[in-house]
N, C-alpha and C positions, 0 to 999 in steps of 0.2 A: 482552429481549436486553441483554447487557452490552457496552458500548462502552469501548474503551481506546485512547486516542490519545496520540501524542507526536511532538514534533519531534526529529529525530535526524540525526546524521552517520553515517559508516561504512556506505556503500552496499554495498560488497562483503560485509561481515560480515552485514548485514541480509539481503541476497539469499541468501547461503549458509544462514542460519538458516531462511529461509522455505522453502528447498528441502530442509532436513534431515529425517531420519526422526524427530527428537524431537518434531515437531509431530503432534498427534493427527489433525488433519484440516486440510488447507489446499488450496485450489484457486486457482491464478492464473487469474483469469477474463478479464482483459484487460490488455494492455500497449499504451498509446497515447502518441503524441507522442515516441517514441524511434526511433532508427535500429535498435537491437537488438531482437530478438524474444524474448530471454530475460531473466528477472528480474535476475540478477546483473549482466549487462552494462548493462541499462537503468539500474539504480541507480548503477552506476559512472559512467555517462554523465551522470547528474544531478549527481553530485559534481564531475565535471570541468567542467561548465558553471558551477557555483557557485564554482569556484576563482578566477574572474575578478571575484568580488565579495568583500565582507567577511562573507558568510554563513558561519556555523560549523555550522549544522544545517539543511542544505537539504532534508531529506526529512521528509515527514509520514507517519507510520505509524498505521494504524487497524486494530484487531481487532474483529470483530463476533462475539460468542459467545452463541449462544442457550442456553437451559437444556439441560442434558445429555439429558433425556428427550424433547426436542422435535425434530421434523424440520421444517426450514424450507426452503421452496421457493426456488430460485434467484431467481425473480421478486421475492420479498420482500427478499432481499439487495440486488438491483439497485435497487429503489425506495428502500430505506434509504440506500444509497450516493449516489443522486442527490440526496436531501434533504440529506444531510450535506455533499456538495460545495457545494450551494447555500448552506447556512447558514454555512459557514466561508469562503466566498468563493473556492472553487476550481472553480466551475462553468465549463465551457468551456476548462479547462486541458488542453492536450495535443491 
């Protein structure tokens, strides 16, 4: 599995990108810790919260890309995400 992670700003732009048809395959699996139930507004909310700080890139973006010919079960993604949250110190956020 290929992992690509980055810190970023631009919550609205990221949310619109994630919802766009240019993505081959994307599933918003869970939104937690936000008042909003949609990805664009949740990311805008995170940016609004960060405005009270000096943080310039309040968002952490992670793409999990399995090999093209592989079919990966949702449970495998969930386990990988739980381990990644733990390793980068984001466990229990939200």
